[in-house]
C-alpha positions in Angstrom: -84.5 -22.7 72.7 -87.2 -25.4 74.4 -90.6 -26.5 73.0 -93.4 -25.3 75.5 -96.5 -27.8 75.8 -99.3 -26.9 73.5 -101.9 -29.0 75.0 -104.0 -29.7 72.2 -103.7 -27.1 69.9 -100.1 -28.0 67.6 -98.9 -24.4 67.0 -100.1 -23.0 70.4 -99.4 -23.3 73.8 -101.5 -21.8 77.1 -104.8 -22.3 75.2 -106.0 -25.6 76.8 -105.6 -27.8 79.8 -105.6 -27.3 83.8 -103.4 -24.1 83.8 -105.8 -22.2 81.7 -109.1 -23.2 83.8 -109.6 -19.6 85.2 -108.2 -17.9 82.6 -110.7 -14.9 80.8 -111.1 -14.8 77.8 -112.3 -12.3 75.7 -114.9 -13.7 74.1 -115.9 -16.0 77.0 -114.1 -18.9 76.1 -111.1 -20.1 74.4 -110.8 -19.7 70.5 -110.6 -22.2 68.0 -108.2 -21.9 65.7 -109.3 -25.3 63.1 -110.1 -22.9 60.2 -107.6 -20.7 60.3 -105.0 -23.8 60.3 -106.6 -25.0 57.6 -105.9 -22.2 55.6 -102.3 -21.7 56.9 -101.8 -25.8 56.0 -102.9 -25.1 52.6 -101.2 -21.7 52.1 -97.9 -21.5 53.7 -94.9 -21.0 51.8 -92.3 -23.0 54.4 -93.0 -26.6 56.0 -90.1 -26.1 58.9 -88.8 -29.6 59.9 -90.2 -30.8 63.9 -87.9 -29.4 66.6 -86.1 -26.7 64.0 -85.5 -23.0 65.7 -88.1 -21.5 62.3 -91.0 -24.1 64.1 -90.3 -23.1 68.2 -89.7 -19.1 66.8 -93.2 -19.7 64.6 -95.4 -21.5 67.5 -93.8 -18.4 69.7 -95.4 -16.1 67.8 -98.2 -18.1 67.4 -98.7 -18.0 71.0 -97.8 -14.5 71.7 -100.6 -13.5 69.7 -103.2 -15.6 71.0 -102.5 -14.1 74.4 -102.4 -10.7 73.2 -105.9 -11.0 70.8 -108.0 -12.8 73.2 -106.8 -13.0 77.1 -108.3 -10.2 79.0 -106.1 -10.0 82.2 -102.2 -9.5 82.1 -102.1 -12.2 84.8 -102.8 -15.0 82.2 -100.3 -14.2 79.8 -97.7 -16.9 79.9 -95.3 -16.4 76.6 -94.4 -12.7 78.3 -93.2 -11.2 81.7 -96.4 -8.4 82.0 -94.1 -6.2 84.3 -91.3 -5.2 82.2 -92.9 -6.1 78.6 -92.9 -3.1 75.9 -94.1 -2.9 72.5 -93.5 -0.8 69.4 -94.3 -0.3 66.0 -92.3 1.2 63.5 -89.6 2.4 65.5 -92.0 4.2 67.3 -91.3 4.9 71.0 -91.9 1.3 73.2 -95.5 1.1 75.2 -96.0 -0.9 77.5 -98.7 -3.4 78.3 -101.6 -1.0 79.5 -100.3 1.9 77.1 -101.0 -0.9 74.3 -104.4 -1.3 75.9 -105.4 2.5 75.6 -104.7 2.5 72.2 -107.4 -0.5 71.6 -105.0 -3.7 71.7 -105.7 -6.3 69.4 -105.2 -5.0 65.6 -105.4 -1.3 66.3 -102.0 -1.6 67.5 -100.6 -2.5 64.3 -102.8 0.2 62.5 -101.1 3.4 64.2 -100.5 5.5 61.6 -98.7 9.3 60.9 -101.7 10.0 57.7 -103.8 13.0 58.7 -107.1 12.2 59.9 -109.2 12.4 56.7 -106.9 10.0 55.0 -107.8 6.8 57.1 -109.3 4.5 55.7 -108.7 2.5 58.4 -109.1 5.4 62.0 -107.6 3.2 64.8 -108.0 6.4 66.6 -111.7 5.6 66.6 -111.6 2.1 66.9 -111.9 -0.3 70.3 -110.1 -3.8 70.3 -113.7 -5.4 70.0 -114.5 -3.2 67.4 -111.3 -3.9 65.2 -111.5 -7.4 66.2 -114.9 -7.9 64.7 -114.0 -5.3 61.4 -110.7 -7.6 60.6 -112.2 -11.3 61.4 -115.6 -10.2 59.4 -113.0 -9.7 56.0 -110.8 -12.4 56.7 -114.2 -15.5 57.5 -111.7 -17.7 57.1 -109.1 -16.3 59.7 -105.7 -14.3 58.9 -103.2 -17.0 58.5 -99.2 -16.7 59.9 -96.6 -18.5 58.9 -92.4 -17.1 59.7 -90.7 -17.3 56.5 -86.9 -16.7 57.9 -85.5 -16.6 61.3 -82.0 -14.4 61.2 -81.3 -14.9 64.5 -82.4 -16.9 67.8 -83.0 -16.1 71.5 -82.2 -13.9 73.4 -82.7 -11.7 70.6 -84.9 -13.7 67.9 -85.2 -11.9 64.5 -87.7 -13.4 62.1 -89.5 -12.4 58.7 -93.4 -12.7 58.9 -96.2 -13.5 56.2 -99.6 -12.4 56.7 -102.3 -13.5 54.8 -106.7 -13.8 54.5 -108.9 -14.0 51.9 -111.3 -11.2 51.7 -114.2 -13.0 51.8 -116.5 -10.7 53.7 -117.0 -6.5 53.6 -114.6 -4.3 55.3 -116.1 -1.2 56.4 -117.9 0.4 53.8 -116.0 -1.7 51.1 -117.3 -5.5 49.4 -115.6 -8.3 49.6 -113.5 -8.9 46.9 -112.4 -13.0 47.5 -108.8 -11.6 46.3 -106.1 -12.8 48.2 -104.6 -10.4 51.0 -101.0 -10.4 52.2 -98.9 -8.5 54.8 -94.9 -8.9 55.1 -92.9 -7.6 58.1 -90.0 -8.1 59.8 -89.8 -8.6 63.8 -87.6 -8.6 66.8 -88.6 -10.4 69.9 -86.7 -10.1 72.7 -86.8 -12.9 75.9 -85.6 -13.3 79.3 -83.8 -16.4 80.8 -87.1 -17.9 80.9 -87.7 -17.6 77.5 -90.4 -14.7 78.4 -90.8 -12.1 75.8 -89.8 -8.9 77.5 -89.6 -7.0 73.9 -91.7 -6.7 70.5 -90.5 -4.8 67.9 -93.1 -5.1 64.3 -91.7 -3.2 61.4 -94.5 -3.1 58.8 -96.8 -1.2 56.0 -100.3 -1.4 57.3 -100.7 0.6 53.9 -99.7 -3.0 51.9 -103.0 -4.9 54.5 -105.8 -1.7 54.1 -104.7 -1.3 50.4 -106.1 -4.7 49.6 -108.8 -4.4 51.9 -109.9 -1.0 50.5 -110.1 -2.0 46.5 -112.1 -2.1 44.4 -112.2 -5.3 42.6 -109.4 -5.6 39.8 -108.3 -1.9 41.5 -104.8 -1.7 43.0 -104.9 1.6 44.9 -103.8 1.6 48.5 -103.7 3.3 51.3 -100.5 5.3 51.0 -101.9 6.8 47.6 -104.7 8.0 49.5 -104.3 12.0 47.5 -104.8 10.4 44.0 -106.8 7.3 44.5 -110.5 7.9 44.1 -112.0 5.3 46.3 -110.3 6.7 49.3 -110.1 9.9 48.9 -113.7 9.7 51.0 -113.0 7.2 53.5 -111.5 7.8 56.9 
């Protein structure tokens, strides 16, 4: 698994450099990851050796995440094959990039749920890619850091366990900041082709693990999946 060129960002490729001079960025310019990288370096549980499979997978995932969230044109994606790429969450039917965009992209892709609408503390059907991005970045002003904690297999079928974390130091919807650490663990499968372009992505995670941490009161332990019995969640959605 070859290491890509990172052009000014030590964890992500295809962010800076001559090949990105015509890239169309969602918020007008290339994102700056200095703040979240600081959070990552201070809070990670693993420090992978340079050149290791784990480091390469972690950088690939960070690059993929950057492109999915910040590049608006499929033609600008370089970590994936836009023509063959599919995404699925928790065993749902795989969808294309265009179908993923119709769901709102970004965080909305990971917040799909079968919960009845009245119990959805966060309803992806009512959010756009911009509104969802604003909601989560306001809640995590220092960012939502990502690390790969285990790699079970290398390419062409990469299976890994990940950890996402941040501190809720801003409001989320109608919920006041708690300052608490919010964590999300999951498993993902990335399938790559001969050019190391990602062609298939599968994620397995519990969205309630994230939303429960964002929608609790200070000192409360309720999560989204306890919506029927948790008083502060009964009135959300």
